[in-house]
N, CA, C, O and the ligand as a Tripos MOL2 file, in Angstrom:
@<TRIPOS>MOLECULE
protein
  313   311    79     0     0
PROTEIN
NO_CHARGES

@<TRIPOS>ATOM
      1 N          30.6670  117.6800  126.5390 N.3       1 MET1
      2 CA         31.8810  116.9730  126.1240 C.3       1 MET1
      3 C          31.6350  115.4750  126.1460 C.2       1 MET1
      4 O          31.1890  114.9270  127.1540 O.2       1 MET1
      5 N          31.9180  114.8260  125.0550 N.am      2 ALA2
      6 CA         31.8570  113.3680  125.0340 C.3       2 ALA2
      7 C          33.2020  112.8330  125.4930 C.2       2 ALA2
      8 O          34.2170  112.9960  124.8160 O.2       2 ALA2
      9 N          33.1930  112.1980  126.6420 N.am      3 GLY3
     10 CA         34.4540  111.7110  127.1920 C.3       3 GLY3
     11 C          34.4760  110.2050  127.2940 C.2       3 GLY3
     12 O          33.5860  109.5090  126.8050 O.2       3 GLY3
     13 N          35.5140  109.7240  127.9410 N.am      4 PHE4
     14 CA         35.6750  108.2910  128.1450 C.3       4 PHE4
     15 C          35.8700  108.0290  129.6320 C.2       4 PHE4
     16 O          36.5990  108.7470  130.3160 O.2       4 PHE4
     17 N          35.2100  106.9970  130.1110 N.am      5 TRP5
     18 CA         35.5290  106.4930  131.4390 C.3       5 TRP5
     19 C          36.7000  105.5380  131.3260 C.2       5 TRP5
     20 O          36.7040  104.6290  130.4950 O.2       5 TRP5
     21 N          37.6960  105.7560  132.1740 N.am      6 ILE6
     22 CA         38.7970  104.8030  132.2190 C.3       6 ILE6
     23 C          38.8010  104.1080  133.5800 C.2       6 ILE6
     24 O          38.4810  104.7020  134.6090 O.2       6 ILE6
     25 N          39.1720  102.8390  133.5470 N.am      7 ARG7
     26 CA         39.2120  102.0030  134.7560 C.3       7 ARG7
     27 C          40.6790  101.8200  135.1200 C.2       7 ARG7
     28 O          41.4750  101.3390  134.3140 O.2       7 ARG7
     29 N          41.0250  102.2070  136.3350 N.am      8 ILE8
     30 CA         42.4240  102.2590  136.7490 C.3       8 ILE8
     31 C          42.6570  101.2820  137.8960 C.2       8 ILE8
     32 O          41.9590  101.3280  138.9090 O.2       8 ILE8
     33 N          43.6330  100.4040  137.7350 N.am      9 ASN9
     34 CA         43.8680   99.4020  138.7780 C.3       9 ASN9
     35 C          44.6880  100.0120  139.9280 C.2       9 ASN9
     36 O          45.1660  101.1410  139.8190 O.2       9 ASN9
     37 N          44.8460   99.2610  141.0280 N.am     10 PRO10
     38 CA         45.5310   99.8340  142.2000 C.3      10 PRO10
     39 C          46.9780  100.2670  141.9260 C.2      10 PRO10
     40 O          47.5380  101.0480  142.6950 O.2      10 PRO10
     41 N          47.5870   99.7750  140.8510 N.am     11 ASP11
     42 CA         48.9410  100.1920  140.4780 C.3      11 ASP11
     43 C          48.9590  101.4580  139.6280 C.2      11 ASP11
     44 O          50.0300  101.9580  139.2850 O.2      11 ASP11
     45 N          47.7690  101.9840  139.2810 N.am     12 GLY12
     46 CA         47.7090  103.1870  138.4640 C.3      12 GLY12
     47 C          47.6660  102.9040  136.9780 C.2      12 GLY12
     48 O          47.7530  103.8210  136.1610 O.2      12 GLY12
     49 N          47.5320  101.6320  136.6260 N.am     13 CYS13
     50 CA         47.5140  101.2350  135.2210 C.3      13 CYS13
     51 C          46.0720  101.1940  134.7200 C.2      13 CYS13
     52 O          45.1900  100.6540  135.3870 O.2      13 CYS13
     53 N          45.8420  101.7650  133.5480 N.am     14 VAL14
     54 CA         44.4950  101.7720  132.9830 C.3      14 VAL14
     55 C          44.1700  100.3890  132.4220 C.2      14 VAL14
     56 O          44.8830   99.8610  131.5690 O.2      14 VAL14
     57 N          43.0850   99.8240  132.9180 N.am     15 ASP15
     58 CA         42.7180   98.4440  132.6320 C.3      15 ASP15
     59 C          41.5980   98.3370  131.5900 C.2      15 ASP15
     60 O          41.3930   97.2780  130.9960 O.2      15 ASP15
     61 N          40.8730   99.4510  131.3750 N.am     16 GLY16
     62 CA         39.7890   99.4010  130.4110 C.3      16 GLY16
     63 C          39.1940  100.7740  130.2280 C.2      16 GLY16
     64 O          39.4490  101.6770  131.0260 O.2      16 GLY16
     65 N          38.3960  100.9440  129.1770 N.am     17 SER17
     66 CA         37.7210  102.2150  128.9880 C.3      17 SER17
     67 C          36.4000  101.9820  128.2820 C.2      17 SER17
     68 O          36.2250  101.0040  127.5540 O.2      17 SER17
     69 N          35.4740  102.9020  128.5120 N.am     18 VAL18
     70 CA         34.1660  102.8230  127.8800 C.3      18 VAL18
     71 C          33.7050  104.2490  127.5880 C.2      18 VAL18
     72 O          33.9740  105.1690  128.3610 O.2      18 VAL18
     73 N          33.0130  104.4210  126.4730 N.am     19 HIS19
     74 CA         32.5790  105.7560  126.0810 C.3      19 HIS19
     75 C          31.5300  106.2880  127.0560 C.2      19 HIS19
     76 O          30.6440  105.5550  127.4960 O.2      19 HIS19
     77 N          31.6470  107.5690  127.3830 N.am     20 GLU20
     78 CA         30.7180  108.1760  128.3330 C.3      20 GLU20
     79 C          29.2670  108.0190  127.8880 C.2      20 GLU20
     80 O          28.3770  107.8790  128.7270 O.2      20 GLU20
     81 N          29.0170  108.0390  126.5850 N.am     21 LYS21
     82 CA         27.6240  107.9980  126.1380 C.3      21 LYS21
     83 C          26.9460  106.6710  126.4730 C.2      21 LYS21
     84 O          25.7180  106.5940  126.5010 O.2      21 LYS21
     85 N          27.7370  105.6250  126.7270 N.am     22 PHE22
     86 CA         27.1370  104.3430  127.0750 C.3      22 PHE22
     87 C          26.8000  104.2420  128.5560 C.2      22 PHE22
     88 O          25.9130  103.4740  128.9280 O.2      22 PHE22
     89 N          27.4790  104.9930  129.4050 N.am     23 VAL23
     90 CA         27.2760  104.8210  130.8470 C.3      23 VAL23
     91 C          26.8200  106.0810  131.5650 C.2      23 VAL23
     92 O          26.3350  105.9930  132.6930 O.2      23 VAL23
     93 N          26.9590  107.2590  130.9430 N.am     24 GLY24
     94 CA         26.5300  108.4870  131.6020 C.3      24 GLY24
     95 C          27.6200  109.0820  132.4620 C.2      24 GLY24
     96 O          28.7660  108.6320  132.4300 O.2      24 GLY24
     97 N          27.2560  110.1150  133.2460 N.am     25 PRO25
     98 CA         28.2560  110.9400  133.9220 C.3      25 PRO25
     99 C          28.6950  110.4550  135.3080 C.2      25 PRO25
    100 O          29.5450  111.0950  135.9280 O.2      25 PRO25
    101 N          28.1420  109.3460  135.8120 N.am     26 LEU26
    102 CA         28.4420  108.9520  137.1890 C.3      26 LEU26
    103 C          29.4950  107.8540  137.2500 C.2      26 LEU26
    104 O          29.4080  106.8570  136.5330 O.2      26 LEU26
    105 N          30.4960  108.0480  138.1180 N.am     27 ALA27
    106 CA         31.5610  107.0580  138.2790 C.3      27 ALA27
    107 C          30.9950  105.7110  138.7240 C.2      27 ALA27
    108 O          31.4900  104.6560  138.3270 O.2      27 ALA27
    109 N          29.9590  105.7610  139.5470 N.am     28 GLU28
    110 CA         29.3540  104.5210  140.0350 C.3      28 GLU28
    111 C          28.7940  103.6880  138.8790 C.2      28 GLU28
    112 O          28.9080  102.4620  138.8690 O.2      28 GLU28
    113 N          28.1930  104.3680  137.9170 N.am     29 ASP29
    114 CA         27.6470  103.6480  136.7590 C.3      29 ASP29
    115 C          28.7640  103.0990  135.8750 C.2      29 ASP29
    116 O          28.6300  102.0250  135.2880 O.2      29 ASP29
    117 N          29.8570  103.8390  135.7870 N.am     30 ALA30
    118 CA         30.9940  103.3390  135.0140 C.3      30 ALA30
    119 C          31.5490  102.0740  135.6630 C.2      30 ALA30
    120 O          31.8530  101.0960  134.9800 O.2      30 ALA30
    121 N          31.6760  102.1040  136.9860 N.am     31 HIS31
    122 CA         32.1710  100.9270  137.7160 C.3      31 HIS31
    123 C          31.2440   99.7280  137.4790 C.2      31 HIS31
    124 O          31.6960   98.5990  137.2860 O.2      31 HIS31
    125 N          29.9300  100.0070  137.5000 N.am     32 LYS32
    126 CA         28.9310   98.9680  137.2870 C.3      32 LYS32
    127 C          29.0840   98.3160  135.9120 C.2      32 LYS32
    128 O          28.8520   97.1190  135.7430 O.2      32 LYS32
    129 N          29.4800   99.1360  134.9370 N.am     33 GLU33
    130 CA         29.6540   98.6320  133.5710 C.3      33 GLU33
    131 C          30.7620   97.5650  133.5210 C.2      33 GLU33
    132 O          30.6520   96.5700  132.8040 O.2      33 GLU33
    133 N          31.8240   97.7950  134.2940 N.am     34 PHE34
    134 CA         32.9470   96.8540  134.2960 C.3      34 PHE34
    135 C          32.7280   95.7150  135.2800 C.2      34 PHE34
    136 O          33.1600   94.5860  135.0460 O.2      34 PHE34
    137 N          32.0530   96.0220  136.3830 N.am     35 THR35
    138 CA         31.9240   95.0760  137.4950 C.3      35 THR35
    139 C          30.4670   95.0410  137.9350 C.2      35 THR35
    140 O          30.0490   95.8570  138.7560 O.2      35 THR35
    141 N          29.6890   94.1030  137.3970 N.am     36 PRO36
    142 CA         28.2360   94.1090  137.6340 C.3      36 PRO36
    143 C          27.8240   93.8590  139.0870 C.2      36 PRO36
    144 O          26.8240   94.4180  139.5380 O.2      36 PRO36
    145 N          28.5630   93.0410  139.8260 N.am     37 ARG37
    146 CA         28.1040   92.6680  141.1760 C.3      37 ARG37
    147 C          28.5650   93.6710  142.2220 C.2      37 ARG37
    148 O          29.7320   94.0640  142.2600 O.2      37 ARG37
    149 N          27.6140   94.0840  143.0820 N.am     38 VAL38
    150 CA         27.9160   95.1260  144.0690 C.3      38 VAL38
    151 C          29.0040   94.6740  145.0410 C.2      38 VAL38
    152 O          29.8430   95.4810  145.4400 O.2      38 VAL38
    153 N          29.0050   93.3910  145.4290 N.am     39 ALA39
    154 CA         30.0330   92.9040  146.3570 C.3      39 ALA39
    155 C          31.4220   93.0440  145.7350 C.2      39 ALA39
    156 O          32.3840   93.4040  146.4130 O.2      39 ALA39
    157 N          31.5130   92.7580  144.4440 N.am     40 ASP40
    158 CA         32.8010   92.8930  143.7490 C.3      40 ASP40
    159 C          33.2200   94.3530  143.6540 C.2      40 ASP40
    160 O          34.4010   94.6770  143.7730 O.2      40 ASP40
    161 N          32.2340   95.2420  143.4380 N.am     41 ARG41
    162 CA         32.5680   96.6790  143.3630 C.3      41 ARG41
    163 C          33.0970   97.1780  144.7050 C.2      41 ARG41
    164 O          34.0550   97.9490  144.7520 O.2      41 ARG41
    165 N          32.4810   96.7420  145.7790 N.am     42 ARG42
    166 CA         32.9550   97.1700  147.1070 C.3      42 ARG42
    167 C          34.3810   96.6910  147.3520 C.2      42 ARG42
    168 O          35.2190   97.4300  147.8680 O.2      42 ARG42
    169 N          34.6410   95.4450  146.9750 N.am     43 ARG43
    170 CA         35.9860   94.8860  147.1620 C.3      43 ARG43
    171 C          37.0010   95.6650  146.3250 C.2      43 ARG43
    172 O          38.0820   96.0030  146.8090 O.2      43 ARG43
    173 N          36.6500   95.9490  145.0660 N.am     44 GLU44
    174 CA         37.5640   96.6870  144.2030 C.3      44 GLU44
    175 C          37.8260   98.0980  144.7270 C.2      44 GLU44
    176 O          38.9620   98.5720  144.7020 O.2      44 GLU44
    177 N          36.7810   98.7640  145.1970 N.am     45 ALA45
    178 CA         36.9530  100.1200  145.7280 C.3      45 ALA45
    179 C          37.9000  100.0950  146.9270 C.2      45 ALA45
    180 O          38.7410  100.9800  147.0850 O.2      45 ALA45
    181 N          37.7520   99.0600  147.7770 N.am     46 ALA46
    182 CA         38.6250   98.9290  148.9430 C.3      46 ALA46
    183 C          40.0690   98.6460  148.5250 C.2      46 ALA46
    184 O          41.0090   99.0380  149.2170 O.2      46 ALA46
    185 N          40.2380   97.9680  147.3990 N.am     47 GLN47
    186 CA         41.5810   97.6360  146.9100 C.3      47 GLN47
    187 C          42.2460   98.8060  146.1940 C.2      47 GLN47
    188 O          43.4530   98.7900  145.9520 O.2      47 GLN47
    189 N          41.4420   99.8340  145.8530 N.am     48 GLY48
    190 CA         42.0330  101.0140  145.2250 C.3      48 GLY48
    191 C          41.7530  101.1650  143.7410 C.2      48 GLY48
    192 O          42.3780  101.9910  143.0770 O.2      48 GLY48
    193 N          40.8190  100.3770  143.2060 N.am     49 TRP49
    194 CA         40.4100  100.5760  141.8080 C.3      49 TRP49
    195 C          39.6750  101.9050  141.7060 C.2      49 TRP49
    196 O          38.9140  102.2740  142.6000 O.2      49 TRP49
    197 N          39.9100  102.6250  140.6020 N.am     50 ARG50
    198 CA         39.2530  103.9230  140.4100 C.3      50 ARG50
    199 C          38.7030  104.0080  138.9940 C.2      50 ARG50
    200 O          39.1320  103.2880  138.0910 O.2      50 ARG50
    201 N          37.7400  104.9090  138.8280 N.am     51 HIS51
    202 CA         37.1600  105.1790  137.5150 C.3      51 HIS51
    203 C          37.1210  106.6810  137.3160 C.2      51 HIS51
    204 O          36.5450  107.4110  138.1210 O.2      51 HIS51
    205 N          37.7360  107.1340  136.2400 N.am     52 GLU52
    206 CA         37.8240  108.5750  135.9950 C.3      52 GLU52
    207 C          37.3250  108.8930  134.6020 C.2      52 GLU52
    208 O          37.5080  108.1220  133.6590 O.2      52 GLU52
    209 N          36.6810  110.0650  134.4950 N.am     53 LEU53
    210 CA         36.1970  110.5490  133.2120 C.3      53 LEU53
    211 C          37.2710  111.4500  132.5920 C.2      53 LEU53
    212 O          37.7080  112.4210  133.2100 O.2      53 LEU53
    213 N          37.6860  111.1210  131.3780 N.am     54 VAL54
    214 CA         38.7490  111.9020  130.7280 C.3      54 VAL54
    215 C          38.3020  112.3120  129.3250 C.2      54 VAL54
    216 O          37.4100  111.6950  128.7440 O.2      54 VAL54
    217 N          38.9280  113.3540  128.7920 N.am     55 ASP55
    218 CA         38.6370  113.7340  127.4030 C.3      55 ASP55
    219 C          39.5810  112.9760  126.4680 C.2      55 ASP55
    220 O          40.4140  112.1820  126.9060 O.2      55 ASP55
    221 N          39.4310  113.2400  125.1870 N.am     56 HIS56
    222 CA         40.1610  112.4150  124.2220 C.3      56 HIS56
    223 C          41.6750  112.5900  124.3340 C.2      56 HIS56
    224 O          42.4290  111.6260  124.2030 O.2      56 HIS56
    225 N          42.1110  113.8230  124.5770 N.am     57 ALA57
    226 CA         43.5550  114.0720  124.6940 C.3      57 ALA57
    227 C          44.1360  113.3340  125.8960 C.2      57 ALA57
    228 O          45.2190  112.7530  125.8220 O.2      57 ALA57
    229 N          43.3990  113.3680  127.0010 N.am     58 GLU58
    230 CA         43.8940  112.6920  128.2000 C.3      58 GLU58
    231 C          43.8320  111.1700  128.0210 C.2      58 GLU58
    232 O          44.6860  110.4400  128.5240 O.2      58 GLU58
    233 N          42.8260  110.7150  127.3110 N.am     59 TRP59
    234 CA         42.7310  109.2740  127.0130 C.3      59 TRP59
    235 C          43.9760  108.8220  126.2460 C.2      59 TRP59
    236 O          44.5850  107.8050  126.5780 O.2      59 TRP59
    237 N          44.3470  109.5910  125.2150 N.am     60 ASP60
    238 CA         45.5340  109.2500  124.4240 C.3      60 ASP60
    239 C          46.7850  109.1980  125.2910 C.2      60 ASP60
    240 O          47.6420  108.3290  125.1270 O.2      60 ASP60
    241 N          46.8700  110.1490  126.2170 N.am     61 ARG61
    242 CA         48.0730  110.2840  127.0250 C.3      61 ARG61
    243 C          48.1410  109.2280  128.1290 C.2      61 ARG61
    244 O          49.2030  108.6600  128.3840 O.2      61 ARG61
    245 N          47.0050  108.9670  128.7820 N.am     62 ARG62
    246 CA         47.0270  108.0950  129.9670 C.3      62 ARG62
    247 C          46.5750  106.6690  129.7000 C.2      62 ARG62
    248 O          47.1420  105.7210  130.2440 O.2      62 ARG62
    249 N          45.5500  106.5170  128.8610 N.am     63 ALA63
    250 CA         44.9520  105.1890  128.7020 C.3      63 ALA63
    251 C          45.6030  104.3860  127.5870 C.2      63 ALA63
    252 O          45.8310  103.1860  127.7340 O.2      63 ALA63
    253 N          45.9010  105.0400  126.4800 N.am     64 LYS64
    254 CA         46.3580  104.3070  125.3080 C.3      64 LYS64
    255 C          47.6180  103.4760  125.5740 C.2      64 LYS64
    256 O          47.6520  102.3000  125.2120 O.2      64 LYS64
    257 N          48.6640  104.0560  126.2020 N.am     65 PRO65
    258 CA         49.8660  103.2440  126.4420 C.3      65 PRO65
    259 C          49.5680  101.9980  127.2750 C.2      65 PRO65
    260 O          50.1400  100.9350  127.0360 O.2      65 PRO65
    261 N          48.6750  102.1330  128.2510 N.am     66 CYS66
    262 CA         48.3190  100.9840  129.0890 C.3      66 CYS66
    263 C          47.5670   99.9420  128.2720 C.2      66 CYS66
    264 O          47.8550   98.7490  128.3610 O.2      66 CYS66
    265 N          46.6070  100.3950  127.4790 N.am     67 LEU67
    266 CA         45.7300   99.4580  126.7820 C.3      67 LEU67
    267 C          46.4570   98.7310  125.6570 C.2      67 LEU67
    268 O          46.0450   97.6400  125.2630 O.2      67 LEU67
    269 N          47.5290   99.3170  125.1350 N.am     68 ILE68
    270 CA         48.3100   98.5970  124.1240 C.3      68 ILE68
    271 C          49.5400   97.9250  124.7420 C.2      68 ILE68
    272 O          50.3800   97.3740  124.0300 O.2      68 ILE68
    273 N          49.6350   97.9760  126.0740 N.am     69 GLY69
    274 CA         50.6780   97.2270  126.7620 C.3      69 GLY69
    275 C          52.0630   97.8550  126.7100 C.2      69 GLY69
    276 O          53.0720   97.1610  126.8370 O.2      69 GLY69
    277 N          52.1100   99.1910  126.5190 N.am     70 GLN70
    278 CA         53.4140   99.8440  126.4000 C.3      70 GLN70
    279 C          53.6060  100.9480  127.4380 C.2      70 GLN70
    280 O          54.3010  101.9320  127.1850 O.2      70 GLN70
    281 N          52.9960  100.7820  128.5910 N.am     71 CYS71
    282 CA         53.1000  101.8200  129.6160 C.3      71 CYS71
    283 C          54.1930  101.4800  130.6290 C.2      71 CYS71
    284 O          54.7090  100.3630  130.6570 O.2      71 CYS71
    285 N          54.5330  102.4610  131.4560 N.am     72 GLN72
    286 CA         55.5510  102.2670  132.4870 C.3      72 GLN72
    287 C          55.1050  101.2530  133.5380 C.2      72 GLN72
    288 O          55.9350  100.5410  134.1040 O.2      72 GLN72
    289 N          53.7730  101.1830  133.8080 N.am     73 HIS73
    290 CA         53.2750  100.2560  134.8270 C.3      73 HIS73
    291 C          53.6460   98.8180  134.4710 C.2      73 HIS73
    292 O          54.1300   98.0580  135.3100 O.2      73 HIS73
    293 N          53.4060   98.4600  133.1930 N.am     74 ARG74
    294 CA         53.6570   97.0810  132.7760 C.3      74 ARG74
    295 C          55.1500   96.7900  132.7340 C.2      74 ARG74
    296 O          55.5840   95.6830  133.0520 O.2      74 ARG74
    297 N          55.9320   97.7900  132.3390 N.am     75 LYS75
    298 CA         57.3740   97.5920  132.3290 C.3      75 LYS75
    299 C          57.8840   97.3500  133.7470 C.2      75 LYS75
    300 O          58.7660   96.5230  133.9770 O.2      75 LYS75
    301 N          57.2980   98.1010  134.7020 N.am     76 ALA76
    302 CA         57.7030   97.9400  136.0980 C.3      76 ALA76
    303 C          57.2920   96.5750  136.6360 C.2      76 ALA76
    304 O          57.9850   96.0000  137.4750 O.2      76 ALA76
    305 N          56.1630   96.0550  136.1530 N.am     77 ALA77
    306 CA         55.6430   94.7920  136.6720 C.3      77 ALA77
    307 C          56.3790   93.5880  136.1010 C.2      77 ALA77
    308 O          56.4180   92.5320  136.7320 O.2      77 ALA77
    309 N          56.9550   93.7310  134.9310 N.am     78 SER78
    310 CA         57.5420   92.5540  134.2900 C.3      78 SER78
    311 C          59.0310   92.4370  134.5760 C.2      78 SER78
    312 O          59.6780   91.4990  134.1090 O.2      78 SER78
    313 ZN         49.6910  101.1820  132.6240 Zn       79 ZN79
@<TRIPOS>BOND
     1     1     2 1
     2     2     3 1
     3     3     4 2
     4     3     5 am
     5     5     6 1
     6     6     7 1
     7     7     8 2
     8     7     9 am
     9     9    10 1
    10    10    11 1
    11    11    12 2
    12    11    13 am
    13    13    14 1
    14    14    15 1
    15    15    16 2
    16    15    17 am
    17    17    18 1
    18    18    19 1
    19    19    20 2
    20    19    21 am
    21    21    22 1
    22    22    23 1
    23    23    24 2
    24    23    25 am
    25    25    26 1
    26    26    27 1
    27    27    28 2
    28    27    29 am
    29    29    30 1
    30    30    31 1
    31    31    32 2
    32    31    33 am
    33    33    34 1
    34    34    35 1
    35    35    36 2
    36    35    37 am
    37    37    38 1
    38    38    39 1
    39    39    40 2
    40    39    41 am
    41    41    42 1
    42    42    43 1
    43    43    44 2
    44    43    45 am
    45    45    46 1
    46    46    47 1
    47    47    48 2
    48    47    49 am
    49    49    50 1
    50    50    51 1
    51    51    52 2
    52    51    53 am
    53    53    54 1
    54    54    55 1
    55    55    56 2
    56    55    57 am
    57    57    58 1
    58    58    59 1
    59    59    60 2
    60    59    61 am
    61    61    62 1
    62    62    63 1
    63    63    64 2
    64    63    65 am
    65    65    66 1
    66    66    67 1
    67    67    68 2
    68    67    69 am
    69    69    70 1
    70    70    71 1
    71    71    72 2
    72    71    73 am
    73    73    74 1
    74    74    75 1
    75    75    76 2
    76    75    77 am
    77    77    78 1
    78    78    79 1
    79    79    80 2
    80    79    81 am
    81    81    82 1
    82    82    83 1
    83    83    84 2
    84    83    85 am
    85    85    86 1
    86    86    87 1
    87    87    88 2
    88    87    89 am
    89    89    90 1
    90    90    91 1
    91    91    92 2
    92    91    93 am
    93    93    94 1
    94    94    95 1
    95    95    96 2
    96    95    97 am
    97    97    98 1
    98    98    99 1
    99    99   100 2
   100    99   101 am
   101   101   102 1
   102   102   103 1
   103   103   104 2
   104   103   105 am
   105   105   106 1
   106   106   107 1
   107   107   108 2
   108   107   109 am
   109   109   110 1
   110   110   111 1
   111   111   112 2
   112   111   113 am
   113   113   114 1
   114   114   115 1
   115   115   116 2
   116   115   117 am
   117   117   118 1
   118   118   119 1
   119   119   120 2
   120   119   121 am
   121   121   122 1
   122   122   123 1
   123   123   124 2
   124   123   125 am
   125   125   126 1
   126   126   127 1
   127   127   128 2
   128   127   129 am
   129   129   130 1
   130   130   131 1
   131   131   132 2
   132   131   133 am
   133   133   134 1
   134   134   135 1
   135   135   136 2
   136   135   137 am
   137   137   138 1
   138   138   139 1
   139   139   140 2
   140   139   141 am
   141   141   142 1
   142   142   143 1
   143   143   144 2
   144   143   145 am
   145   145   146 1
   146   146   147 1
   147   147   148 2
   148   147   149 am
   149   149   150 1
   150   150   151 1
   151   151   152 2
   152   151   153 am
   153   153   154 1
   154   154   155 1
   155   155   156 2
   156   155   157 am
   157   157   158 1
   158   158   159 1
   159   159   160 2
   160   159   161 am
   161   161   162 1
   162   162   163 1
   163   163   164 2
   164   163   165 am
   165   165   166 1
   166   166   167 1
   167   167   168 2
   168   167   169 am
   169   169   170 1
   170   170   171 1
   171   171   172 2
   172   171   173 am
   173   173   174 1
   174   174   175 1
   175   175   176 2
   176   175   177 am
   177   177   178 1
   178   178   179 1
   179   179   180 2
   180   179   181 am
   181   181   182 1
   182   182   183 1
   183   183   184 2
   184   183   185 am
   185   185   186 1
   186   186   187 1
   187   187   188 2
   188   187   189 am
   189   189   190 1
   190   190   191 1
   191   191   192 2
   192   191   193 am
   193   193   194 1
   194   194   195 1
   195   195   196 2
   196   195   197 am
   197   197   198 1
   198   198   199 1
   199   199   200 2
   200   199   201 am
   201   201   202 1
   202   202   203 1
   203   203   204 2
   204   203   205 am
   205   205   206 1
   206   206   207 1
   207   207   208 2
   208   207   209 am
   209   209   210 1
   210   210   211 1
   211   211   212 2
   212   211   213 am
   213   213   214 1
   214   214   215 1
   215   215   216 2
   216   215   217 am
   217   217   218 1
   218   218   219 1
   219   219   220 2
   220   219   221 am
   221   221   222 1
   222   222   223 1
   223   223   224 2
   224   223   225 am
   225   225   226 1
   226   226   227 1
   227   227   228 2
   228   227   229 am
   229   229   230 1
   230   230   231 1
   231   231   232 2
   232   231   233 am
   233   233   234 1
   234   234   235 1
   235   235   236 2
   236   235   237 am
   237   237   238 1
   238   238   239 1
   239   239   240 2
   240   239   241 am
   241   241   242 1
   242   242   243 1
   243   243   244 2
   244   243   245 am
   245   245   246 1
   246   246   247 1
   247   247   248 2
   248   247   249 am
   249   249   250 1
   250   250   251 1
   251   251   252 2
   252   251   253 am
   253   253   254 1
   254   254   255 1
   255   255   256 2
   256   255   257 am
   257   257   258 1
   258   258   259 1
   259   259   260 2
   260   259   261 am
   261   261   262 1
   262   262   263 1
   263   263   264 2
   264   263   265 am
   265   265   266 1
   266   266   267 1
   267   267   268 2
   268   267   269 am
   269   269   270 1
   270   270   271 1
   271   271   272 2
   272   271   273 am
   273   273   274 1
   274   274   275 1
   275   275   276 2
   276   275   277 am
   277   277   278 1
   278   278   279 1
   279   279   280 2
   280   279   281 am
   281   281   282 1
   282   282   283 1
   283   283   284 2
   284   283   285 am
   285   285   286 1
   286   286   287 1
   287   287   288 2
   288   287   289 am
   289   289   290 1
   290   290   291 1
   291   291   292 2
   292   291   293 am
   293   293   294 1
   294   294   295 1
   295   295   296 2
   296   295   297 am
   297   297   298 1
   298   298   299 1
   299   299   300 2
   300   299   301 am
   301   301   302 1
   302   302   303 1
   303   303   304 2
   304   303   305 am
   305   305   306 1
   306   306   307 1
   307   307   308 2
   308   307   309 am
   309   309   310 1
   310   310   311 1
   311   311   312 2
@<TRIPOS>SUBSTRUCTURE
     1 MET1         2 RESIDUE 1 A MET
     2 ALA2         6 RESIDUE 1 A ALA
     3 GLY3        10 RESIDUE 1 A GLY
     4 PHE4        14 RESIDUE 1 A PHE
     5 TRP5        18 RESIDUE 1 A TRP
     6 ILE6        22 RESIDUE 1 A ILE
     7 ARG7        26 RESIDUE 1 A ARG
     8 ILE8        30 RESIDUE 1 A ILE
     9 ASN9        34 RESIDUE 1 A ASN
    10 PRO10       38 RESIDUE 1 A PRO
    11 ASP11       42 RESIDUE 1 A ASP
    12 GLY12       46 RESIDUE 1 A GLY
    13 CYS13       50 RESIDUE 1 A CYS
    14 VAL14       54 RESIDUE 1 A VAL
    15 ASP15       58 RESIDUE 1 A ASP
    16 GLY16       62 RESIDUE 1 A GLY
    17 SER17       66 RESIDUE 1 A SER
    18 VAL18       70 RESIDUE 1 A VAL
    19 HIS19       74 RESIDUE 1 A HIS
    20 GLU20       78 RESIDUE 1 A GLU
    21 LYS21       82 RESIDUE 1 A LYS
    22 PHE22       86 RESIDUE 1 A PHE
    23 VAL23       90 RESIDUE 1 A VAL
    24 GLY24       94 RESIDUE 1 A GLY
    25 PRO25       98 RESIDUE 1 A PRO
    26 LEU26      102 RESIDUE 1 A LEU
    27 ALA27      106 RESIDUE 1 A ALA
    28 GLU28      110 RESIDUE 1 A GLU
    29 ASP29      114 RESIDUE 1 A ASP
    30 ALA30      118 RESIDUE 1 A ALA
    31 HIS31      122 RESIDUE 1 A HIS
    32 LYS32      126 RESIDUE 1 A LYS
    33 GLU33      130 RESIDUE 1 A GLU
    34 PHE34      134 RESIDUE 1 A PHE
    35 THR35      138 RESIDUE 1 A THR
    36 PRO36      142 RESIDUE 1 A PRO
    37 ARG37      146 RESIDUE 1 A ARG
    38 VAL38      150 RESIDUE 1 A VAL
    39 ALA39      154 RESIDUE 1 A ALA
    40 ASP40      158 RESIDUE 1 A ASP
    41 ARG41      162 RESIDUE 1 A ARG
    42 ARG42      166 RESIDUE 1 A ARG
    43 ARG43      170 RESIDUE 1 A ARG
    44 GLU44      174 RESIDUE 1 A GLU
    45 ALA45      178 RESIDUE 1 A ALA
    46 ALA46      182 RESIDUE 1 A ALA
    47 GLN47      186 RESIDUE 1 A GLN
    48 GLY48      190 RESIDUE 1 A GLY
    49 TRP49      194 RESIDUE 1 A TRP
    50 ARG50      198 RESIDUE 1 A ARG
    51 HIS51      202 RESIDUE 1 A HIS
    52 GLU52      206 RESIDUE 1 A GLU
    53 LEU53      210 RESIDUE 1 A LEU
    54 VAL54      214 RESIDUE 1 A VAL
    55 ASP55      218 RESIDUE 1 A ASP
    56 HIS56      222 RESIDUE 1 A HIS
    57 ALA57      226 RESIDUE 1 A ALA
    58 GLU58      230 RESIDUE 1 A GLU
    59 TRP59      234 RESIDUE 1 A TRP
    60 ASP60      238 RESIDUE 1 A ASP
    61 ARG61      242 RESIDUE 1 A ARG
    62 ARG62      246 RESIDUE 1 A ARG
    63 ALA63      250 RESIDUE 1 A ALA
    64 LYS64      254 RESIDUE 1 A LYS
    65 PRO65      258 RESIDUE 1 A PRO
    66 CYS66      262 RESIDUE 1 A CYS
    67 LEU67      266 RESIDUE 1 A LEU
    68 ILE68      270 RESIDUE 1 A ILE
    69 GLY69      274 RESIDUE 1 A GLY
    70 GLN70      278 RESIDUE 1 A GLN
    71 CYS71      282 RESIDUE 1 A CYS
    72 GLN72      286 RESIDUE 1 A GLN
    73 HIS73      290 RESIDUE 1 A HIS
    74 ARG74      294 RESIDUE 1 A ARG
    75 LYS75      298 RESIDUE 1 A LYS
    76 ALA76      302 RESIDUE 1 A ALA
    77 ALA77      306 RESIDUE 1 A ALA
    78 SER78      310 RESIDUE 1 A SER
    79 ZN79       313 GROUP 0 **** ****
């Protein structure tokens, strides 16, 4: 399955995504793609940032509203 890694901030809002074929199957590598420095990755992990592999249907449902700025997270924040 060709999936997408999504990057989720501590509020549960999807902040970015990258195709699985560019980073492979490991969450650690996906995190590295967004956050190159190990110290920053440790800080983000402690803050609650997560990276999840999703298929296209789940990407549409969970990531798309966030990435186009029309999700519940952003409405709650503003
Ligand atoms: Zn969101």
